C-alpha positions in Angstrom: 0.0 0.0 0.0 2.8 2.4 0.8 4.4 1.8 -2.6 1.1 2.8 -4.2 1.0 6.0 -2.1 4.6 6.9 -2.9 4.0 6.4 -6.6 0.9 8.6 -6.3 2.9 11.3 -4.5 5.8 11.2 -7.0 3.5 11.5 -10.0 2.0 14.6 -8.5 5.3 16.3 -8.2 6.1 18.7 -11.0 9.5 18.3 -12.6 12.1 20.9 -11.7 15.6 20.9 -13.1 17.3 21.9 -9.8 15.8 19.0 -7.8 16.2 15.2 -8.3 13.8 12.8 -6.9 15.1 10.2 -4.5 15.8 6.8 -5.8 17.9 5.5 -2.9 18.7 1.9 -2.0 16.6 0.4 0.8 19.4 0.5 3.4 19.9 4.3 3.0 16.7 6.4 3.4 18.1 9.4 5.3 16.1 12.6 5.0 19.2 14.5 3.9 22.4 12.7 4.8 23.8 10.8 7.9 25.4 13.9 9.4 22.3 16.1 9.2 19.9 13.3 10.4 22.0 12.2 13.3 22.5 15.9 14.3 18.8 16.8 14.2 16.3 14.1 13.7 18.1 11.2 15.4 19.5 13.5 18.2 17.8 11.4 20.9 20.5 8.7 20.5 23.2 11.1 21.6 21.2 13.4 23.8 20.3 10.7 26.3 23.9 9.8 27.3 24.8 13.5 27.2 22.0 14.5 29.5 22.8 11.7 31.9 26.4 12.8 32.1 25.5 16.4 32.6 23.0 15.4 35.3 25.7 13.6 37.2 27.8 16.7 37.0 26.8 20.4 37.3 26.3 21.4 33.7 22.7 20.3 33.0 21.0 23.7 33.8 23.6 25.6 31.7 23.1 23.2 28.8 19.3 23.6 29.0 19.6 27.4 29.1 21.9 27.4 26.1 19.6 25.1 24.1 16.6 27.3 25.1 18.4 30.3 23.8 19.4 28.7 20.5 16.6 26.4 19.6 13.4 26.9 21.6 12.0 29.9 19.6 13.7 28.7 16.5 11.6 25.5 16.6 8.5 27.4 17.6 8.7 29.6 14.5 10.3 27.1 12.1 7.0 26.0 10.5 5.8 29.6 10.3 9.1 30.7 8.6 8.9 27.7 6.3 5.3 28.5 5.3 5.9 32.2 4.7 9.4 32.1 3.1 9.4 28.9 1.1 8.4 29.4 -2.6 6.7 26.0 -2.7 4.3 27.0 0.1 3.3 30.3 -1.7 0.5 28.9 -3.8 -0.7 26.7 -0.9 -0.8 29.6 1.5 -2.7 31.7 -1.0 -5.2 29.0 -1.6 -5.7 28.2 2.1 -5.6 31.6 3.7 -8.1 30.5 6.4 -5.7 27.8 7.6 -2.5 29.7 7.4 -3.7 33.2 8.4 -7.3 33.2 9.5 -7.3 30.5 12.2 -3.9 31.6 13.8 -5.1 35.3 13.9 -8.4 34.2 15.4 -6.6 32.1 18.1 -4.3 34.9 18.9 -7.2 37.4 19.3 -9.0 34.8 21.4 -6.1 34.5 23.8 -5.9 38.2 24.4 -9.6 38.6 24.6 -9.7 36.0 27.3 -6.9 37.5 29.3 -8.3 41.1 29.1 -11.9 40.2 29.4 -13.7 42.1 32.2 -15.5 39.1 33.5 -15.7 39.3 37.3 -16.2 35.5 37.7 -12.6 34.8 36.5 -9.5 36.3 38.1 -6.4 36.9 36.0 -4.7 33.9 37.8 -7.6 31.6 36.9 -7.5 32.8 33.3 -3.8 32.1 33.1 -4.3 28.6 34.6 -7.0 27.8 32.0 -4.6 28.7 29.1 -1.8 26.8 30.8 -3.9 23.6 31.1 -4.9 23.9 27.4 -1.3 24.5 26.4 -0.1 21.6 28.6 -2.6 19.1 27.1 -2.0 20.3 23.5 1.8 20.1 24.0 1.6 16.5 25.2 -0.2 15.6 22.0 2.1 17.8 19.9 5.2 16.1 21.3 3.9 12.6 20.8 2.5 13.1 17.3 5.8 14.5 16.1 7.3 11.0 16.6 4.6 9.5 14.3 5.3 12.1 11.7 9.1 11.4 11.6 8.6 7.7 11.4 6.1 8.1 8.6 8.4 10.4 6.8 11.2 7.8 6.9 8.8 5.1 5.9 7.6 7.0 2.8 11.2 7.6 1.8 12.0 3.9 2.0 8.7 2.0 1.7 7.9 -1.7 2.2 4.8 -3.7 2.8 2.9 -2.4 5.9 1.8 -4.7 8.6 0.1 -2.0 10.7 -2.3 0.7 9.5 -1.4 4.3 9.9 -3.9 4.7 12.8 -2.2 1.8 14.6 1.2 3.4 14.1 -0.1 6.7 15.4 -1.6 5.0 18.5 1.7 3.3 19.2 3.5 6.7 19.0 0.9 8.4 21.2 1.5 5.6 23.7 5.3 5.7 23.6 5.8 9.4 23.1 2.9 10.7 25.3 1.2 8.3 27.7 4.1 6.3 29.1 6.4 9.4 29.7 3.5 11.3 31.3 2.7 8.3 33.6 6.4 8.2 34.6 6.3 11.9 35.5 2.9 11.3 37.2 4.3 8.5 39.4 7.2 10.8 40.4 4.8 13.6 41.2 6.6 16.0 38.8 3.9 16.8 36.2 3.0 20.5 36.0 -0.6 19.7 37.0 0.6 18.1 40.2 3.0 20.9 41.0 0.2 23.4 40.6 -2.2 21.3 42.8 -4.6 20.8 39.9 -4.2 17.0 39.9 -3.8 14.6 42.8 -3.9 10.8 42.9 -3.8 9.1 46.3 -3.6 5.7 44.7 -0.4 6.3 42.8 2.3 3.7 43.9 5.3 5.1 45.7 7.0 2.0 47.1 10.1 0.6 45.5 8.5 -2.7 44.5 5.7 -1.1 42.6 8.0 1.3 40.8 10.2 -1.5 39.6 7.1 -3.4 38.5 5.9 -0.4 36.4 9.4 0.0 35.0 9.4 -3.6 33.9 6.0 -3.2 32.3 7.2 -0.2 30.3 10.2 -2.2 29.1 7.9 -5.0 28.1 5.6 -2.6 26.2 8.7 -1.1 24.5 9.9 -4.5 23.3 6.4 -5.2 21.9 6.5 -1.9 20.1 9.9 -2.5 18.7 8.8 -5.9 17.3 5.6 -4.4 15.8 7.0 -1.1 14.4 10.5 -2.4 13.4 8.8 -4.6 10.7 7.4 -1.5 9.0 10.8 -0.5 7.6 14.3 -1.9 7.4 16.2 1.3 6.8 18.8 2.4 9.3 17.4 5.9 10.0 13.8 4.6 10.6 15.0 2.0 13.1 17.4 4.5 14.7 14.5 6.9 15.3 12.3 4.1 16.6 15.1 3.2 19.0 15.4 6.8 20.2 11.6 6.9 20.7 11.7 3.8 22.9 14.6 5.2 24.9 12.6 8.4 25.5 9.6 6.4 26.6 11.7 4.6 29.2 13.8 7.6 30.3 11.0 9.2 32.3 11.1 6.1 34.6 14.8 6.1 35.2 16.4 9.5 35.1 15.8 12.6 37.2 12.7 14.8 36.4 15.0 17.7 35.3 17.1 15.5 33.1 13.9 14.1 31.4 12.5 17.6 30.9 15.8 18.7 29.2 15.9 15.5 27.1 12.4 15.6 25.7 12.4 19.4 25.2 15.7 19.6 23.3 15.0 16.4 21.3 11.7 17.9 20.2 13.2 21.3 19.3 16.1 19.8 17.3 13.9 17.5 15.3 11.5 20.3 14.3 14.4 22.6 13.3 16.1 19.8 11.3 13.0 19.0 9.2 12.1 22.6 8.5 15.7 23.6 7.8 16.1 20.8 5.3 12.9 21.6 3.5 13.7 25.3 3.3 17.2 24.8 2.0 16.0 22.4 -0.7 13.5 25.1 -1.8 16.1 27.8 -1.7 16.6 29.5 -5.0 20.0 30.8 -3.9 21.4 27.4 -3.2 21.7 28.0 0.6 22.9 25.2 2.8 20.7 23.7 5.6 23.2 24.9 8.2 23.1 28.4 7.0 19.3 28.4 6.9 19.2 27.2 10.5 21.8 29.7 11.6 19.8 32.6 10.2 16.7 31.4 11.9 18.5 31.2 15.2 19.8 34.8 14.9 16.3 36.0 13.9 14.5 34.4 16.9 17.2 34.7 19.7 16.4 38.3 20.6 12.7 37.4 21.3 13.5 34.7 23.9 13.4 37.0 27.0 9.9 38.2 26.1 8.4 34.8 25.3 10.2 32.5 27.8 7.4 32.6 30.4 6.0 29.2 29.4 9.5 27.6 29.1 11.5 28.5 32.1 11.2 30.6 35.3 10.8 34.0 33.8 11.6 35.7 37.1 15.2 34.4 36.9 15.4 33.8 33.1 17.1 35.5 30.3 14.9 38.6 30.5 16.2 39.3 34.0 19.8 39.0 32.7 19.4 41.0 29.4 16.8 43.7 30.1 17.5 46.3 32.8 14.7 46.5 35.3 13.0 43.4 33.8 11.7 42.0 37.0 10.4 45.3 38.1 8.7 45.7 34.8 6.9 42.4 35.2 5.4 43.6 38.5 3.1 45.8 36.3 0.0 43.7 35.6 -0.5 45.1 32.1 3.0 44.2 31.0 2.9 40.8 32.6 -0.5 40.0 31.0 0.7 41.1 27.6 3.8 39.0 27.7 1.9 36.0 28.9 -0.6 36.5 26.1 2.3 36.6 23.5 3.8 33.4 25.0 0.5 31.4 25.0 -0.6 32.7 21.6 2.7 32.0 19.9 2.6 28.4 21.3 -0.9 27.8 20.1 -0.1 29.2 16.6 3.0 27.0 16.5 0.8 23.9 17.0 -1.6 25.1 14.3 1.2 26.0 11.8 2.9 22.6 12.3 -0.4 21.0 11.4 -0.9 23.2 8.4 2.7 22.9 7.0 3.0 19.1 7.4 -0.6 18.3 6.5 0.4 15.8 3.7 -3.1 14.3 3.7 -4.2 17.5 2.0 -3.9 17.0 -1.8 -2.6 20.5 -2.5 0.1 20.3 0.1 1.1 16.9 -1.1 1.4 18.1 -4.7 3.3 21.3 -4.0 5.4 20.4 -1.1 6.0 16.7 -0.6 8.8 16.8 -3.3 10.9 18.7 -0.8 11.1 15.5 1.4 11.7 13.2 -1.6 14.5 15.1 -3.2 18.3 14.6 -3.3 20.6 17.6 -2.9 21.6 19.0 -6.3 25.1 18.4 -7.3 27.5 20.8 -5.7 25.1 22.0 -3.0 26.7 22.3 0.5 24.7 20.3 3.0 
């Protein structure tokens, strides 16, 4: 079935002289090349040991701060930048203005309307908590579904007969990338909902024997998932990403809460930047390398970090306090604090929507105009 889909996709791709369609051997299948993929998409394989080593020492918080500075907003705006700067997305964007402009603007206005509404029944703190709960739940799904998207992308580049339907694959990814890690944090009492007192479970196990039993169960589920999903594709990058997903699913049960937060956050950011940077460089009329594209994006977004960091790290001691004189005093003004919180939440919600719009390959027009970027070799002479 996947062969039929790939043939259908490829036939819909208009020929361009500066792009060659992929015809790679089954053992290859990288999105760009091994260096690019292991740096960005397969980063979970090297991030896990790095995070563990830093957690044993004293460099984990510094590492997270550096990654936040470089990649947090870069990942958040990567799909937006891809949609509004890539030539291939121009016609799609013009034909689907509601999806690319209308809904994001409506969501942004709704966030600020909610925060500034004069309803006496809701205090500002309660309004912020409502938005935070929505963002928390949406982010859990957003993180998990990214794993499904990457696995499907690798599978489409190196297809073979499917043994599982796409819905079954998605369900496995939601379990491994969402449910199991969240349960691990829940058992440790470190989820945001528990820390805010919004979720309490008196029946959660806390004794050592129960924790070890749950860890063993997660390992068993991971082995079942490996057996089921590994058969979907024999390429090295597909199986490497699947392995990184299984490691992430188990990490929440073994490493410290801070180490796990750093691991899943940085992994998610790097994957998003790697995919978008690759697509934009392939679609670059000036023959720009992927590394240059990502570097420009980092420089463009880095200055906005202090003003949007509120839903990422403790803003009272964050980059704004270091960079902007009188930042903490400025945040004591309710109007400024409310506005910055609105920007943070709105940009997060728009990010979730834009990722869905940009990578919506089930849409015929997106598939015809854009899918070629992910099935294309680099032109001869282009610097990766």
